[in-house]
Phi, psi and omega in degrees: 000033176080014179255002183240151181216135177107171182243283179278321173257093192246132177245148171229126180254157178210162177112165181232163183301320184244021174274197180296320181179187177231160181199175183211144167246139176248118178249132176102008175289125182301148178289149175091003178282130177292125181256103182273102181296329177297320179293316178301316182291327177298317178294322179295322180293330177290331181266335192298155178286169174071022185268346179199176181288347182254018175233168176305146182264013170302135184254104178230127176287339179050045179282129184268132175246122178274124184263330187201167170082005180227129178225125181053040174083005179232149175295141183264351184095350176266168184304133174268123177249132179226147179224146178233111183278139175284144182231338186235042177288140173231072186299333182297338179295347186244001183297331183288348179243021181304326181240016182249149178261110179288135179305132176065017173257180182267013183301308182292319184292323176294320179296320180293324184282312189256344183082000175198169181203154175269104185280352184287093180071013180091357179058238184287338180279354181291147176294351177294340176302333184289349175301320179294323178295321180296320178300316179291322179298328177296324176292319178296322177300319178300318177296315184294324180299323176298332182267005181077021180253130182243138180244127181230156170207152178203158178283125181241355178200141173227120185058228179273354183275115187241140173283121184276340182290137174287160183298335181291345179263006185244153172265099187290348177284351181259012182304317184274011179287348178220166188285345178269348178065059173230130182286355177260109188295327179295311178297318181301317180299316179292323180293321178297319181295317180296313181295320179294326178290321176296318177300317179293335176276004181060038181228184180226167181213151180267187181185184183227137173247132175262132177251143179223129178240117184252146175086009179289125180290157175292144173110001179271137180119167181242149192283341187241266187280332183256045177303149182301314183289332177292320178289324175296319178297317178298317180299315181290318181289348175278349180281137181306138174077001179281132182241352182195152179216136173216149179230159183058224179291341173059219182292333181293337183295337181291344181271356182259161172266157182301325182296333178266331187276331184298135177269108184284135181274145170228161175220133175232111186067233176265358185271116175265132177218174176240148182288327176236177180216049174294340179286348180066032177077008184223129177224128184064024179083007184232140181297143179249007178098348177274169177303138171265125178223150186201168178233143181233124183263130178246134178286166172298140177306135187289330180276117178240151183276050178222155175288137178226149178279145176195197175229165175255187183297341178270357182086011181275145177291131180222168173250127176261120180262129181287126178220174177090191185240119187218156179286135172286338175207129189277341192298322180301322180275343181277348179305309179293336179289315177299317177298317182297314181293326175298314181297320180297317180296311184294319178298319179299311182292326178298315179291323175298316180299319177297324181290343182273353185264141179293129182295149178293142180269000000 
């Protein structure tokens, strides 16, 4: 019912924003993988609310409790269960919209689909659901690190302000050196100032996150419906507030001619490479061994601290008053979410590829 993601490395998330908590089960994690609880908590801390002046001030420790599938620090091959208990719910902040449809929220669509809805922070439609994905993504990251694969993401645009440097000119290990999560300090300072100004205006603003996956071997992905870039697109578009996805040259590629856009192959020893990488590391839906890079567009957060016109469940005109604690811009906290979903996709395809090989005799 849309709560699971993946094939061989499969996750199922559960829980609501203002319920008891959220959680995830991971089915298909190979046995013997070292499960570093400190690493999982580090990833959770990167996503959690209340971490800076440009994020929501909801206070959640987002401490992960592992329930199953791990023994003496290693995965057992059975389902890994993890839970994150909610601690700072303020459900009363949402009582005023119990029968109102907030503009650009999922209130009306959930009511239309289920005949009822959890109005407390959006319930299951809340971006808080992504906490469970980040916990699972941390396990996937650990698996990929063993395979020499590194997953990065960073903020590359806020509103109309865009970082012009390509990812190849950046030190991606410095992404977390500032609260906006951009490895370019000059751009980061301007982005923080812009977001804080929007917050003071009681408004919100959108942005773009660039994802980069290094060390992916050639051959991951499926040739028709389950193309690698299609699954990455699905993964990113499943994240709350995402409105667009492009990989490689993306939409800018339409302005080029084929003679300039084609990635020419070279070979040195057994290593095949391309002179350029407009393909974004994927050709025919399958990885070619080059860096995979993509951009993910996030809309302005729908909840604003201003009065807005709308209707209620009876179709009557009402005023929706902004209350609660919300991000003025979602992208700084969405960086670990983009990384988590990337790691889940690549881990799944890696295991699928291994399953296609004839075992050694």
